[in-house]
C-alpha positions as CSV (number, residue, x, y, z in Angstrom):
1,M,-130.8,-28.5,-13.6
2,P,-127.6,-29.3,-11.9
3,L,-125.6,-26.9,-10.2
4,V,-121.7,-28.1,-10.2
5,D,-120.1,-27.1,-7.2
6,K,-117.0,-29.4,-7.6
7,Y,-114.9,-31.2,-9.5
8,H,-111.5,-33.2,-10.4
9,V,-109.6,-33.5,-13.5
10,W,-108.0,-36.0,-14.6
11,F,-105.1,-36.3,-16.6
12,Y,-103.9,-39.2,-19.3
13,G,-100.4,-40.6,-19.9
14,R,-99.9,-42.4,-23.5
15,S,-102.0,-45.9,-23.0
16,A,-104.1,-47.9,-25.2
17,S,-106.9,-47.5,-22.5
18,A,-106.9,-44.1,-22.9
19,K,-108.0,-44.4,-26.3
20,G,-107.5,-40.9,-27.3
21,V,-108.9,-39.2,-24.0
22,P,-106.2,-37.4,-22.4
23,A,-107.9,-35.4,-20.5
24,K,-111.8,-35.6,-17.8
25,V,-113.0,-33.0,-16.0
26,A,-115.4,-34.9,-13.2
27,L,-118.7,-32.3,-12.0
28,Y,-120.2,-32.6,-8.5
29,E,-122.9,-30.9,-7.3
30,G,-122.3,-31.5,-3.7
31,S,-121.7,-35.4,-3.3
32,S,-124.0,-36.6,-6.0
33,L,-121.9,-36.9,-9.4
34,V,-123.9,-34.6,-11.9
35,G,-121.5,-35.8,-15.1
36,H,-118.4,-35.7,-16.8
37,I,-116.3,-34.3,-19.5
38,H,-114.5,-36.1,-21.4
39,F,-111.6,-34.0,-23.7
40,H,-110.2,-35.6,-26.7
41,D,-107.3,-35.6,-28.6
42,T,-106.9,-33.6,-31.7
43,G,-107.9,-35.3,-35.1
44,M,-110.3,-37.5,-33.3
45,T,-113.8,-37.6,-33.5
46,I,-115.7,-36.7,-30.6
47,P,-118.4,-38.6,-29.7
48,T,-122.6,-37.4,-29.0
49,D,-122.8,-36.4,-25.8
50,S,-125.3,-38.2,-23.7
51,Q,-127.0,-38.7,-20.0
52,T,-127.6,-41.7,-18.1
53,T,-131.3,-43.2,-17.2
54,S,-130.3,-42.3,-14.0
55,G,-129.6,-38.6,-15.4
56,E,-125.6,-38.9,-15.7
57,I,-124.4,-36.1,-18.4
58,T,-121.4,-36.6,-20.1
59,M,-120.2,-34.2,-22.9
60,H,-117.2,-34.8,-25.3
61,L,-115.0,-31.9,-26.2
62,P,-111.7,-31.3,-27.9
63,I,-108.2,-30.9,-26.0
64,A,-108.1,-27.1,-27.2
65,M,-111.4,-26.8,-25.2
66,L,-110.0,-27.9,-21.6
67,P,-108.2,-24.1,-20.7
68,Y,-111.6,-22.8,-21.2
69,V,-113.6,-25.8,-19.4
70,V,-111.3,-25.0,-16.2
71,D,-111.4,-21.3,-16.5
72,I,-115.0,-21.4,-16.6
73,L,-115.0,-24.0,-13.3
74,R,-112.7,-22.0,-11.5
75,N,-113.8,-18.2,-12.1
76,E,-118.4,-17.9,-11.8
77,K,-120.4,-18.9,-9.9
78,P,-122.6,-21.2,-10.2
79,I,-122.4,-23.2,-13.0
80,T,-125.2,-24.9,-14.8
81,Y,-125.1,-28.4,-16.3
82,D,-127.3,-29.6,-18.4
83,F,-128.5,-31.4,-21.5
84,A,-130.7,-30.4,-23.9
85,G,-131.6,-31.6,-27.3
86,G,-129.2,-33.8,-27.9
87,K,-126.1,-31.6,-26.0
88,A,-124.7,-31.4,-23.1
89,V,-124.4,-28.4,-21.8
90,L,-122.1,-26.4,-19.6
91,G,-122.4,-22.4,-18.9
92,T,-123.3,-19.6,-16.2
93,A,-126.6,-19.3,-14.3
94,A,-127.3,-16.2,-14.4
95,P,-126.2,-13.5,-16.5
96,E,-122.2,-11.4,-16.5
97,P,-121.5,-7.9,-16.1
98,V,-120.1,-6.1,-19.0
99,G,-116.8,-5.3,-18.6
100,E,-116.8,-7.7,-14.5
101,G,-112.6,-8.4,-15.2
102,E,-112.8,-11.3,-12.7
């Protein structure tokens, strides 16, 4: 299970090539790309998550989730990214104390 320690965020303008994906996040462990999170416009059908044979994971979420994902990437560590039960999973790798107030 990769530990995410770097990320990139992209915002796309409206065009035929954007295909309803106005934002995307790339996740890295060191210099290795471990996957992407694609954020889809409201009302769009959201594809199922996937994992390539080389292990790269793609998660699909509604655009409303973007601020929550960026918040966890900016403020928490360690972060894991995994593919289990046919779904991509991004989350903290260890329990967090209640009321920590980071």
